[in-house]
mmCIF file of the N, C-alpha and C atoms, coordinates in Angstrom:
data_MODEL
# 
_entry.id   MODEL 
# 
loop_
_atom_site.group_PDB 
_atom_site.id 
_atom_site.type_symbol 
_atom_site.label_atom_id 
_atom_site.label_alt_id 
_atom_site.label_comp_id 
_atom_site.label_asym_id 
_atom_site.label_entity_id 
_atom_site.label_seq_id 
_atom_site.pdbx_PDB_ins_code 
_atom_site.Cartn_x 
_atom_site.Cartn_y 
_atom_site.Cartn_z 
_atom_site.occupancy 
_atom_site.B_iso_or_equiv 
_atom_site.pdbx_formal_charge 
_atom_site.auth_seq_id 
_atom_site.auth_comp_id 
_atom_site.auth_asym_id 
_atom_site.auth_atom_id 
_atom_site.pdbx_PDB_model_num 
ATOM 1   N N  . MET A 1 1  ? -62.871 -166.236 237.884 1.00 0.00 ? 1  MET A N  1 
ATOM 2   C CA . MET A 1 1  ? -61.756 -166.651 238.709 1.00 0.00 ? 1  MET A CA 1 
ATOM 3   C C  . MET A 1 1  ? -60.508 -165.822 238.424 1.00 0.00 ? 1  MET A C  1 
ATOM 4   N N  . LYS A 1 2  ? -60.318 -165.453 237.151 1.00 0.00 ? 2  LYS A N  1 
ATOM 5   C CA . LYS A 1 2  ? -59.145 -164.642 236.792 1.00 0.00 ? 2  LYS A CA 1 
ATOM 6   C C  . LYS A 1 2  ? -59.209 -163.262 237.416 1.00 0.00 ? 2  LYS A C  1 
ATOM 7   N N  . LYS A 1 3  ? -60.432 -162.695 237.503 1.00 0.00 ? 3  LYS A N  1 
ATOM 8   C CA . LYS A 1 3  ? -60.580 -161.387 238.122 1.00 0.00 ? 3  LYS A CA 1 
ATOM 9   C C  . LYS A 1 3  ? -60.226 -161.426 239.594 1.00 0.00 ? 3  LYS A C  1 
ATOM 10  N N  . LEU A 1 4  ? -60.647 -162.502 240.298 1.00 0.00 ? 4  LEU A N  1 
ATOM 11  C CA . LEU A 1 4  ? -60.339 -162.659 241.703 1.00 0.00 ? 4  LEU A CA 1 
ATOM 12  C C  . LEU A 1 4  ? -58.836 -162.773 241.910 1.00 0.00 ? 4  LEU A C  1 
ATOM 13  N N  . THR A 1 5  ? -58.183 -163.594 241.096 1.00 0.00 ? 5  THR A N  1 
ATOM 14  C CA . THR A 1 5  ? -56.706 -163.758 241.196 1.00 0.00 ? 5  THR A CA 1 
ATOM 15  C C  . THR A 1 5  ? -56.000 -162.453 240.918 1.00 0.00 ? 5  THR A C  1 
ATOM 16  N N  . LEU A 1 6  ? -56.459 -161.721 239.901 1.00 0.00 ? 6  LEU A N  1 
ATOM 17  C CA . LEU A 1 6  ? -55.856 -160.432 239.580 1.00 0.00 ? 6  LEU A CA 1 
ATOM 18  C C  . LEU A 1 6  ? -56.080 -159.443 240.703 1.00 0.00 ? 6  LEU A C  1 
ATOM 19  N N  . GLY A 1 7  ? -57.260 -159.443 241.286 1.00 0.00 ? 7  GLY A N  1 
ATOM 20  C CA . GLY A 1 7  ? -57.552 -158.540 242.403 1.00 0.00 ? 7  GLY A CA 1 
ATOM 21  C C  . GLY A 1 7  ? -56.665 -158.815 243.610 1.00 0.00 ? 7  GLY A C  1 
ATOM 22  N N  . ILE A 1 8  ? -56.486 -160.079 243.933 1.00 0.00 ? 8  ILE A N  1 
ATOM 23  C CA . ILE A 1 8  ? -55.609 -160.447 245.059 1.00 0.00 ? 8  ILE A CA 1 
ATOM 24  C C  . ILE A 1 8  ? -54.170 -160.039 244.764 1.00 0.00 ? 8  ILE A C  1 
ATOM 25  N N  . LEU A 1 9  ? -53.716 -160.237 243.541 1.00 0.00 ? 9  LEU A N  1 
ATOM 26  C CA . LEU A 1 9  ? -52.347 -159.839 243.159 1.00 0.00 ? 9  LEU A CA 1 
ATOM 27  C C  . LEU A 1 9  ? -52.144 -158.340 243.273 1.00 0.00 ? 9  LEU A C  1 
ATOM 28  N N  . VAL A 1 10 ? -53.121 -157.570 242.831 1.00 0.00 ? 10 VAL A N  1 
ATOM 29  C CA . VAL A 1 10 ? -53.017 -156.097 242.921 1.00 0.00 ? 10 VAL A CA 1 
ATOM 30  C C  . VAL A 1 10 ? -52.989 -155.658 244.378 1.00 0.00 ? 10 VAL A C  1 
ATOM 31  N N  . LEU A 1 11 ? -53.851 -156.230 245.219 1.00 0.00 ? 11 LEU A N  1 
ATOM 32  C CA . LEU A 1 11 ? -53.834 -155.891 246.644 1.00 0.00 ? 11 LEU A CA 1 
ATOM 33  C C  . LEU A 1 11 ? -52.514 -156.259 247.307 1.00 0.00 ? 11 LEU A C  1 
ATOM 34  N N  . ALA A 1 12 ? -51.964 -157.379 246.941 1.00 0.00 ? 12 ALA A N  1 
ATOM 35  C CA . ALA A 1 12 ? -50.670 -157.807 247.492 1.00 0.00 ? 12 ALA A CA 1 
ATOM 36  C C  . ALA A 1 12 ? -49.568 -156.826 247.126 1.00 0.00 ? 12 ALA A C  1 
ATOM 37  N N  . ILE A 1 13 ? -49.554 -156.377 245.889 1.00 0.00 ? 13 ILE A N  1 
ATOM 38  C CA . ILE A 1 13 ? -48.528 -155.445 245.423 1.00 0.00 ? 13 ILE A CA 1 
ATOM 39  C C  . ILE A 1 13 ? -48.695 -154.106 246.121 1.00 0.00 ? 13 ILE A C  1 
ATOM 40  N N  . LEU A 1 14 ? -49.912 -153.631 246.270 1.00 0.00 ? 14 LEU A N  1 
ATOM 41  C CA . LEU A 1 14 ? -50.151 -152.337 246.924 1.00 0.00 ? 14 LEU A CA 1 
ATOM 42  C C  . LEU A 1 14 ? -49.822 -152.368 248.415 1.00 0.00 ? 14 LEU A C  1 
ATOM 43  N N  . SER A 1 15 ? -49.989 -153.522 249.051 1.00 0.00 ? 15 SER A N  1 
ATOM 44  C CA . SER A 1 15 ? -49.722 -153.600 250.488 1.00 0.00 ? 15 SER A CA 1 
ATOM 45  C C  . SER A 1 15 ? -48.241 -153.743 250.824 1.00 0.00 ? 15 SER A C  1 
ATOM 46  N N  . VAL A 1 16 ? -47.409 -154.024 249.842 1.00 0.00 ? 16 VAL A N  1 
ATOM 47  C CA . VAL A 1 16 ? -45.963 -154.163 250.091 1.00 0.00 ? 16 VAL A CA 1 
ATOM 48  C C  . VAL A 1 16 ? -45.408 -152.884 250.695 1.00 0.00 ? 16 VAL A C  1 
ATOM 49  N N  . GLY A 1 17 ? -45.861 -151.719 250.225 1.00 0.00 ? 17 GLY A N  1 
ATOM 50  C CA . GLY A 1 17 ? -45.373 -150.447 250.744 1.00 0.00 ? 17 GLY A CA 1 
ATOM 51  C C  . GLY A 1 17 ? -45.687 -150.249 252.209 1.00 0.00 ? 17 GLY A C  1 
ATOM 52  N N  . ALA A 1 18 ? -46.766 -150.823 252.699 1.00 0.00 ? 18 ALA A N  1 
ATOM 53  C CA . ALA A 1 18 ? -47.123 -150.687 254.113 1.00 0.00 ? 18 ALA A CA 1 
ATOM 54  C C  . ALA A 1 18 ? -46.179 -151.422 255.019 1.00 0.00 ? 18 ALA A C  1 
ATOM 55  N N  . PHE A 1 19 ? -45.482 -152.412 254.503 1.00 0.00 ? 19 PHE A N  1 
ATOM 56  C CA . PHE A 1 19 ? -44.556 -153.213 255.319 1.00 0.00 ? 19 PHE A CA 1 
ATOM 57  C C  . PHE A 1 19 ? -43.098 -152.933 254.980 1.00 0.00 ? 19 PHE A C  1 
ATOM 58  N N  . ALA A 1 20 ? -42.825 -151.898 254.237 1.00 0.00 ? 20 ALA A N  1 
ATOM 59  C CA . ALA A 1 20 ? -41.478 -151.569 253.826 1.00 0.00 ? 20 ALA A CA 1 
ATOM 60  C C  . ALA A 1 20 ? -40.654 -151.068 255.031 1.00 0.00 ? 20 ALA A C  1 
ATOM 61  N N  . VAL A 1 21 ? -39.363 -151.165 254.938 1.00 0.00 ? 21 VAL A N  1 
ATOM 62  C CA . VAL A 1 21 ? -38.458 -150.682 255.944 1.00 0.00 ? 21 VAL A CA 1 
ATOM 63  C C  . VAL A 1 21 ? -38.515 -149.142 255.957 1.00 0.00 ? 21 VAL A C  1 
ATOM 64  N N  . PRO A 1 22 ? -38.677 -148.520 257.151 1.00 0.00 ? 22 PRO A N  1 
ATOM 65  C CA . PRO A 1 22 ? -38.771 -147.071 257.190 1.00 0.00 ? 22 PRO A CA 1 
ATOM 66  C C  . PRO A 1 22 ? -37.452 -146.388 256.831 1.00 0.00 ? 22 PRO A C  1 
ATOM 67  N N  . ASN A 1 23 ? -37.536 -145.153 256.324 1.00 0.00 ? 23 ASN A N  1 
ATOM 68  C CA . ASN A 1 23 ? -36.353 -144.394 255.955 1.00 0.00 ? 23 ASN A CA 1 
ATOM 69  C C  . ASN A 1 23 ? -35.793 -143.619 257.141 1.00 0.00 ? 23 ASN A C  1 
ATOM 70  N N  . GLN A 1 24 ? -36.505 -143.612 258.266 1.00 0.00 ? 24 GLN A N  1 
ATOM 71  C CA . GLN A 1 24 ? -36.086 -142.893 259.443 1.00 0.00 ? 24 GLN A CA 1 
ATOM 72  C C  . GLN A 1 24 ? -36.135 -143.775 260.669 1.00 0.00 ? 24 GLN A C  1 
ATOM 73  N N  . LEU A 1 25 ? -35.323 -143.430 261.659 1.00 0.00 ? 25 LEU A N  1 
ATOM 74  C CA . LEU A 1 25 ? -35.236 -144.174 262.899 1.00 0.00 ? 25 LEU A CA 1 
ATOM 75  C C  . LEU A 1 25 ? -35.196 -143.184 264.063 1.00 0.00 ? 25 LEU A C  1 
ATOM 76  N N  . THR A 1 26 ? -36.007 -143.400 265.090 1.00 0.00 ? 26 THR A N  1 
ATOM 77  C CA . THR A 1 26 ? -35.974 -142.541 266.255 1.00 0.00 ? 26 THR A CA 1 
ATOM 78  C C  . THR A 1 26 ? -34.979 -143.100 267.265 1.00 0.00 ? 26 THR A C  1 
ATOM 79  N N  . TYR A 1 27 ? -34.127 -142.202 267.780 1.00 0.00 ? 27 TYR A N  1 
ATOM 80  C CA . TYR A 1 27 ? -33.130 -142.588 268.789 1.00 0.00 ? 27 TYR A CA 1 
ATOM 81  C C  . TYR A 1 27 ? -33.319 -141.682 269.990 1.00 0.00 ? 27 TYR A C  1 
ATOM 82  N N  . SER A 1 28 ? -33.443 -142.247 271.174 1.00 0.00 ? 28 SER A N  1 
ATOM 83  C CA . SER A 1 28 ? -33.609 -141.476 272.406 1.00 0.00 ? 28 SER A CA 1 
ATOM 84  C C  . SER A 1 28 ? -32.535 -141.861 273.407 1.00 0.00 ? 28 SER A C  1 
ATOM 85  N N  . GLY A 1 29 ? -32.243 -140.931 274.301 1.00 0.00 ? 29 GLY A N  1 
ATOM 86  C CA . GLY A 1 29 ? -31.232 -141.238 275.313 1.00 0.00 ? 29 GLY A CA 1 
ATOM 87  C C  . GLY A 1 29 ? -31.369 -140.328 276.522 1.00 0.00 ? 29 GLY A C  1 
ATOM 88  N N  . ARG A 1 30 ? -30.508 -140.562 277.478 1.00 0.00 ? 30 ARG A N  1 
ATOM 89  C CA . ARG A 1 30 ? -30.461 -139.780 278.728 1.00 0.00 ? 30 ARG A CA 1 
ATOM 90  C C  . ARG A 1 30 ? -29.054 -139.248 278.877 1.00 0.00 ? 30 ARG A C  1 
ATOM 91  N N  . LEU A 1 31 ? -28.937 -137.978 279.190 1.00 0.00 ? 31 LEU A N  1 
ATOM 92  C CA . LEU A 1 31 ? -27.639 -137.323 279.258 1.00 0.00 ? 31 LEU A CA 1 
ATOM 93  C C  . LEU A 1 31 ? -27.436 -136.678 280.612 1.00 0.00 ? 31 LEU A C  1 
ATOM 94  N N  . LEU A 1 32 ? -26.357 -137.083 281.271 1.00 0.00 ? 32 LEU A N  1 
ATOM 95  C CA . LEU A 1 32 ? -25.950 -136.513 282.567 1.00 0.00 ? 32 LEU A CA 1 
ATOM 96  C C  . LEU A 1 32 ? -24.602 -135.842 282.417 1.00 0.00 ? 32 LEU A C  1 
ATOM 97  N N  . GLN A 1 33 ? -24.402 -134.783 283.190 1.00 0.00 ? 33 GLN A N  1 
ATOM 98  C CA . GLN A 1 33 ? -23.086 -134.141 283.242 1.00 0.00 ? 33 GLN A CA 1 
ATOM 99  C C  . GLN A 1 33 ? -22.741 -133.946 284.702 1.00 0.00 ? 33 GLN A C  1 
ATOM 100 N N  . ASN A 1 34 ? -21.663 -134.591 285.160 1.00 0.00 ? 34 ASN A N  1 
ATOM 101 C CA . ASN A 1 34 ? -21.259 -134.561 286.562 1.00 0.00 ? 34 ASN A CA 1 
ATOM 102 C C  . ASN A 1 34 ? -22.417 -135.026 287.490 1.00 0.00 ? 34 ASN A C  1 
ATOM 103 N N  . GLY A 1 35 ? -23.170 -136.019 287.030 1.00 0.00 ? 35 GLY A N  1 
ATOM 104 C CA . GLY A 1 35 ? -24.247 -136.585 287.828 1.00 0.00 ? 35 GLY A CA 1 
ATOM 105 C C  . GLY A 1 35 ? -25.565 -135.818 287.774 1.00 0.00 ? 35 GLY A C  1 
ATOM 106 N N  . ALA A 1 36 ? -25.592 -134.687 287.072 1.00 0.00 ? 36 ALA A N  1 
ATOM 107 C CA . ALA A 1 36 ? -26.818 -133.867 287.006 1.00 0.00 ? 36 ALA A CA 1 
ATOM 108 C C  . ALA A 1 36 ? -27.460 -133.997 285.613 1.00 0.00 ? 36 ALA A C  1 
ATOM 109 N N  . LEU A 1 37 ? -28.784 -133.923 285.608 1.00 0.00 ? 37 LEU A N  1 
ATOM 110 C CA . LEU A 1 37 ? -29.508 -133.966 284.346 1.00 0.00 ? 37 LEU A CA 1 
ATOM 111 C C  . LEU A 1 37 ? -29.198 -132.696 283.536 1.00 0.00 ? 37 LEU A C  1 
ATOM 112 N N  . VAL A 1 38 ? -29.010 -132.865 282.246 1.00 0.00 ? 38 VAL A N  1 
ATOM 113 C CA . VAL A 1 38 ? -28.671 -131.732 281.365 1.00 0.00 ? 38 VAL A CA 1 
ATOM 114 C C  . VAL A 1 38 ? -29.947 -131.085 280.850 1.00 0.00 ? 38 VAL A C  1 
ATOM 115 N N  . ASN A 1 39 ? -29.940 -129.753 280.804 1.00 0.00 ? 39 ASN A N  1 
ATOM 116 C CA . ASN A 1 39 ? -30.996 -128.946 280.191 1.00 0.00 ? 39 ASN A CA 1 
ATOM 117 C C  . ASN A 1 39 ? -30.306 -127.964 279.264 1.00 0.00 ? 39 ASN A C  1 
ATOM 118 N N  . ALA A 1 40 ? -30.255 -128.305 277.975 1.00 0.00 ? 40 ALA A N  1 
ATOM 119 C CA . ALA A 1 40 ? -29.549 -127.453 277.016 1.00 0.00 ? 40 ALA A CA 1 
ATOM 120 C C  . ALA A 1 40 ? -29.847 -127.919 275.605 1.00 0.00 ? 40 ALA A C  1 
ATOM 121 N N  . THR A 1 41 ? -29.476 -127.073 274.643 1.00 0.00 ? 41 THR A N  1 
ATOM 122 C CA . THR A 1 41 ? -29.472 -127.499 273.241 1.00 0.00 ? 41 THR A CA 1 
ATOM 123 C C  . THR A 1 41 ? -28.004 -127.704 272.876 1.00 0.00 ? 41 THR A C  1 
ATOM 124 N N  . LEU A 1 42 ? -27.683 -128.924 272.489 1.00 0.00 ? 42 LEU A N  1 
ATOM 125 C CA . LEU A 1 42 ? -26.289 -129.293 272.248 1.00 0.00 ? 42 LEU A CA 1 
ATOM 126 C C  . LEU A 1 42 ? -26.058 -129.796 270.828 1.00 0.00 ? 42 LEU A C  1 
ATOM 127 N N  . PRO A 1 43 ? -24.930 -129.443 270.228 1.00 0.00 ? 43 PRO A N  1 
ATOM 128 C CA . PRO A 1 43 ? -24.593 -130.027 268.933 1.00 0.00 ? 43 PRO A CA 1 
ATOM 129 C C  . PRO A 1 43 ? -24.094 -131.450 269.130 1.00 0.00 ? 43 PRO A C  1 
ATOM 130 N N  . MET A 1 44 ? -24.625 -132.390 268.365 1.00 0.00 ? 44 MET A N  1 
ATOM 131 C CA . MET A 1 44 ? -24.227 -133.794 268.482 1.00 0.00 ? 44 MET A CA 1 
ATOM 132 C C  . MET A 1 44 ? -23.848 -134.340 267.106 1.00 0.00 ? 44 MET A C  1 
ATOM 133 N N  . ASP A 1 45 ? -22.862 -135.219 267.089 1.00 0.00 ? 45 ASP A N  1 
ATOM 134 C CA . ASP A 1 45 ? -22.513 -135.985 265.898 1.00 0.00 ? 45 ASP A CA 1 
ATOM 135 C C  . ASP A 1 45 ? -23.162 -137.352 266.045 1.00 0.00 ? 45 ASP A C  1 
ATOM 136 N N  . LEU A 1 46 ? -24.037 -137.699 265.127 1.00 0.00 ? 46 LEU A N  1 
ATOM 137 C CA . LEU A 1 46 ? -24.769 -138.963 265.180 1.00 0.00 ? 46 LEU A CA 1 
ATOM 138 C C  . LEU A 1 46 ? -24.209 -139.908 264.142 1.00 0.00 ? 46 LEU A C  1 
ATOM 139 N N  . LYS A 1 47 ? -23.834 -141.119 264.573 1.00 0.00 ? 47 LYS A N  1 
ATOM 140 C CA . LYS A 1 47 ? -23.205 -142.089 263.650 1.00 0.00 ? 47 LYS A CA 1 
ATOM 141 C C  . LYS A 1 47 ? -23.731 -143.489 263.938 1.00 0.00 ? 47 LYS A C  1 
ATOM 142 N N  . ILE A 1 48 ? -23.819 -144.282 262.886 1.00 0.00 ? 48 ILE A N  1 
ATOM 143 C CA . ILE A 1 48 ? -24.207 -145.697 263.030 1.00 0.00 ? 48 ILE A CA 1 
ATOM 144 C C  . ILE A 1 48 ? -23.086 -146.531 262.416 1.00 0.00 ? 48 ILE A C  1 
ATOM 145 N N  . TYR A 1 49 ? -22.620 -147.526 263.173 1.00 0.00 ? 49 TYR A N  1 
ATOM 146 C CA . TYR A 1 49 ? -21.553 -148.422 262.758 1.00 0.00 ? 49 TYR A CA 1 
ATOM 147 C C  . TYR A 1 49 ? -22.068 -149.860 262.647 1.00 0.00 ? 49 TYR A C  1 
ATOM 148 N N  . THR A 1 50 ? -21.309 -150.705 261.982 1.00 0.00 ? 50 THR A N  1 
ATOM 149 C CA . THR A 1 50 ? -21.681 -152.120 261.864 1.00 0.00 ? 50 THR A CA 1 
ATOM 150 C C  . THR A 1 50 ? -21.468 -152.870 263.163 1.00 0.00 ? 50 THR A C  1 
ATOM 151 N N  . ASP A 1 51 ? -20.535 -152.447 264.006 1.00 0.00 ? 51 ASP A N  1 
ATOM 152 C CA . ASP A 1 51 ? -20.200 -153.115 265.262 1.00 0.00 ? 51 ASP A CA 1 
ATOM 153 C C  . ASP A 1 51 ? -20.167 -152.109 266.388 1.00 0.00 ? 51 ASP A C  1 
ATOM 154 N N  . LEU A 1 52 ? -20.191 -152.601 267.643 1.00 0.00 ? 52 LEU A N  1 
ATOM 155 C CA . LEU A 1 52 ? -20.103 -151.711 268.792 1.00 0.00 ? 52 LEU A CA 1 
ATOM 156 C C  . LEU A 1 52 ? -18.789 -150.943 268.837 1.00 0.00 ? 52 LEU A C  1 
ATOM 157 N N  . THR A 1 53 ? -17.692 -151.627 268.500 1.00 0.00 ? 53 THR A N  1 
ATOM 158 C CA . THR A 1 53 ? -16.391 -150.966 268.498 1.00 0.00 ? 53 THR A CA 1 
ATOM 159 C C  . THR A 1 53 ? -15.648 -151.305 267.229 1.00 0.00 ? 53 THR A C  1 
ATOM 160 N N  . ALA A 1 54 ? -14.998 -150.326 266.641 1.00 0.00 ? 54 ALA A N  1 
ATOM 161 C CA . ALA A 1 54 ? -14.153 -150.505 265.437 1.00 0.00 ? 54 ALA A CA 1 
ATOM 162 C C  . ALA A 1 54 ? -14.901 -151.091 264.253 1.00 0.00 ? 54 ALA A C  1 
ATOM 163 N N  . GLY A 1 55 ? -16.157 -150.775 264.124 1.00 0.00 ? 55 GLY A N  1 
ATOM 164 C CA . GLY A 1 55 ? -16.914 -151.239 262.985 1.00 0.00 ? 55 GLY A CA 1 
ATOM 165 C C  . GLY A 1 55 ? -16.808 -150.297 261.805 1.00 0.00 ? 55 GLY A C  1 
ATOM 166 N N  . THR A 1 56 ? -17.474 -150.640 260.745 1.00 0.00 ? 56 THR A N  1 
ATOM 167 C CA . THR A 1 56 ? -17.500 -149.804 259.548 1.00 0.00 ? 56 THR A CA 1 
ATOM 168 C C  . THR A 1 56 ? -18.619 -148.763 259.689 1.00 0.00 ? 56 THR A C  1 
ATOM 169 N N  . LEU A 1 57 ? -18.316 -147.533 259.381 1.00 0.00 ? 57 LEU A N  1 
ATOM 170 C CA . LEU A 1 57 ? -19.306 -146.465 259.461 1.00 0.00 ? 57 LEU A CA 1 
ATOM 171 C C  . LEU A 1 57 ? -20.338 -146.651 258.364 1.00 0.00 ? 57 LEU A C  1 
ATOM 172 N N  . LEU A 1 58 ? -21.622 -146.751 258.739 1.00 0.00 ? 58 LEU A N  1 
ATOM 173 C CA . LEU A 1 58 ? -22.711 -146.937 257.775 1.00 0.00 ? 58 LEU A CA 1 
ATOM 174 C C  . LEU A 1 58 ? -23.425 -145.621 257.457 1.00 0.00 ? 58 LEU A C  1 
ATOM 175 N N  . TRP A 1 59 ? -23.515 -144.749 258.448 1.00 0.00 ? 59 TRP A N  1 
ATOM 176 C CA . TRP A 1 59 ? -24.291 -143.521 258.270 1.00 0.00 ? 59 TRP A CA 1 
ATOM 177 C C  . TRP A 1 59 ? -23.825 -142.502 259.303 1.00 0.00 ? 59 TRP A C  1 
ATOM 178 N N  . GLN A 1 60 ? -23.897 -141.197 258.936 1.00 0.00 ? 60 GLN A N  1 
ATOM 179 C CA . GLN A 1 60 ? -23.578 -140.154 259.901 1.00 0.00 ? 60 GLN A CA 1 
ATOM 180 C C  . GLN A 1 60 ? -24.304 -138.865 259.561 1.00 0.00 ? 60 GLN A C  1 
ATOM 181 N N  . GLU A 1 61 ? -24.542 -138.085 260.597 1.00 0.00 ? 61 GLU A N  1 
ATOM 182 C CA . GLU A 1 61 ? -25.090 -136.743 260.467 1.00 0.00 ? 61 GLU A CA 1 
ATOM 183 C C  . GLU A 1 61 ? -24.369 -135.918 261.521 1.00 0.00 ? 61 GLU A C  1 
ATOM 184 N N  . LEU A 1 62 ? -23.641 -134.913 261.106 1.00 0.00 ? 62 LEU A N  1 
ATOM 185 C CA . LEU A 1 62 ? -22.769 -134.178 262.001 1.00 0.00 ? 62 LEU A CA 1 
ATOM 186 C C  . LEU A 1 62 ? -23.353 -132.821 262.372 1.00 0.00 ? 62 LEU A C  1 
ATOM 187 N N  . GLY A 1 63 ? -23.074 -132.388 263.621 1.00 0.00 ? 63 GLY A N  1 
ATOM 188 C CA . GLY A 1 63 ? -23.461 -131.067 264.082 1.00 0.00 ? 63 GLY A CA 1 
ATOM 189 C C  . GLY A 1 63 ? -24.943 -130.844 264.208 1.00 0.00 ? 63 GLY A C  1 
ATOM 190 N N  . VAL A 1 64 ? -25.688 -131.857 264.612 1.00 0.00 ? 64 VAL A N  1 
ATOM 191 C CA . VAL A 1 64 ? -27.135 -131.745 264.775 1.00 0.00 ? 64 VAL A CA 1 
ATOM 192 C C  . VAL A 1 64 ? -27.435 -131.101 266.127 1.00 0.00 ? 64 VAL A C  1 
ATOM 193 N N  . ASN A 1 65 ? -28.190 -130.011 266.151 1.00 0.00 ? 65 ASN A N  1 
ATOM 194 C CA . ASN A 1 65 ? -28.562 -129.377 267.415 1.00 0.00 ? 65 ASN A CA 1 
ATOM 195 C C  . ASN A 1 65 ? -29.735 -130.159 268.041 1.00 0.00 ? 65 ASN A C  1 
ATOM 196 N N  . VAL A 1 66 ? -29.496 -130.684 269.230 1.00 0.00 ? 66 VAL A N  1 
ATOM 197 C CA . VAL A 1 66 ? -30.473 -131.545 269.900 1.00 0.00 ? 66 VAL A CA 1 
ATOM 198 C C  . VAL A 1 66 ? -30.905 -130.907 271.219 1.00 0.00 ? 66 VAL A C  1 
ATOM 199 N N  . ASP A 1 67 ? -32.219 -130.773 271.411 1.00 0.00 ? 67 ASP A N  1 
ATOM 200 C CA . ASP A 1 67 ? -32.757 -130.246 272.663 1.00 0.00 ? 67 ASP A CA 1 
ATOM 201 C C  . ASP A 1 67 ? -32.746 -131.354 273.712 1.00 0.00 ? 67 ASP A C  1 
ATOM 202 N N  . VAL A 1 68 ? -32.118 -131.057 274.855 1.00 0.00 ? 68 VAL A N  1 
ATOM 203 C CA . VAL A 1 68 ? -32.069 -131.986 275.958 1.00 0.00 ? 68 VAL A CA 1 
ATOM 204 C C  . VAL A 1 68 ? -32.831 -131.352 277.135 1.00 0.00 ? 68 VAL A C  1 
ATOM 205 N N  . LYS A 1 69 ? -33.863 -132.007 277.609 1.00 0.00 ? 69 LYS A N  1 
ATOM 206 C CA . LYS A 1 69 ? -34.693 -131.482 278.704 1.00 0.00 ? 69 LYS A CA 1 
ATOM 207 C C  . LYS A 1 69 ? -34.771 -132.518 279.784 1.00 0.00 ? 69 LYS A C  1 
ATOM 208 N N  . GLN A 1 70 ? -34.375 -132.096 280.986 1.00 0.00 ? 70 GLN A N  1 
ATOM 209 C CA . GLN A 1 70 ? -34.350 -132.998 282.139 1.00 0.00 ? 70 GLN A CA 1 
ATOM 210 C C  . GLN A 1 70 ? -33.527 -134.253 281.812 1.00 0.00 ? 70 GLN A C  1 
ATOM 211 N N  . GLY A 1 71 ? -32.471 -134.077 281.023 1.00 0.00 ? 71 GLY A N  1 
ATOM 212 C CA . GLY A 1 71 ? -31.569 -135.144 280.671 1.00 0.00 ? 71 GLY A CA 1 
ATOM 213 C C  . GLY A 1 71 ? -32.039 -136.046 279.532 1.00 0.00 ? 71 GLY A C  1 
ATOM 214 N N  . ILE A 1 72 ? -33.239 -135.865 279.036 1.00 0.00 ? 72 ILE A N  1 
ATOM 215 C CA . ILE A 1 72 ? -33.815 -136.733 278.017 1.00 0.00 ? 72 ILE A CA 1 
ATOM 216 C C  . ILE A 1 72 ? -33.766 -136.038 276.647 1.00 0.00 ? 72 ILE A C  1 
ATOM 217 N N  . TYR A 1 73 ? -33.365 -136.785 275.646 1.00 0.00 ? 73 TYR A N  1 
ATOM 218 C CA . TYR A 1 73 ? -33.380 -136.261 274.276 1.00 0.00 ? 73 TYR A CA 1 
ATOM 219 C C  . TYR A 1 73 ? -33.869 -137.335 273.318 1.00 0.00 ? 73 TYR A C  1 
ATOM 220 N N  . SER A 1 74 ? -34.355 -136.886 272.181 1.00 0.00 ? 74 SER A N  1 
ATOM 221 C CA . SER A 1 74 ? -34.842 -137.779 271.144 1.00 0.00 ? 74 SER A CA 1 
ATOM 222 C C  . SER A 1 74 ? -34.556 -137.128 269.796 1.00 0.00 ? 74 SER A C  1 
ATOM 223 N N  . VAL A 1 75 ? -33.988 -137.895 268.889 1.00 0.00 ? 75 VAL A N  1 
ATOM 224 C CA . VAL A 1 75 ? -33.686 -137.381 267.536 1.00 0.00 ? 75 VAL A CA 1 
ATOM 225 C C  . VAL A 1 75 ? -34.189 -138.407 266.507 1.00 0.00 ? 75 VAL A C  1 
ATOM 226 N N  . ILE A 1 76 ? -34.473 -137.884 265.331 1.00 0.00 ? 76 ILE A N  1 
ATOM 227 C CA . ILE A 1 76 ? -34.887 -138.742 264.216 1.00 0.00 ? 76 ILE A CA 1 
ATOM 228 C C  . ILE A 1 76 ? -33.693 -138.847 263.295 1.00 0.00 ? 76 ILE A C  1 
ATOM 229 N N  . LEU A 1 77 ? -33.214 -140.052 263.106 1.00 0.00 ? 77 LEU A N  1 
ATOM 230 C CA . LEU A 1 77 ? -32.071 -140.320 262.219 1.00 0.00 ? 77 LEU A CA 1 
ATOM 231 C C  . LEU A 1 77 ? -32.591 -140.607 260.810 1.00 0.00 ? 77 LEU A C  1 
ATOM 232 N N  . GLY A 1 78 ? -31.950 -139.999 259.843 1.00 0.00 ? 78 GLY A N  1 
ATOM 233 C CA . GLY A 1 78 ? -32.357 -140.250 258.473 1.00 0.00 ? 78 GLY A CA 1 
ATOM 234 C C  . GLY A 1 78 ? -32.914 -139.061 257.868 1.00 0.00 ? 78 GLY A C  1 
# 
């Protein structure tokens, strides 16, 4: 019985990593300029705040070159 309990405990500990919070986050968006879809590589400043407006800055990555095709872009934060 002790071996079974120990085995279950080991499996539980090993599986914790599978449910951990990821270190990266994918962010996608659509970009228009004067009503037209953008096709360009643009430098972007990416920031995450605690609130929509006037929140505390939690994270930032500045000057990231992002490929925008047919107005659609996707970046990995983190």
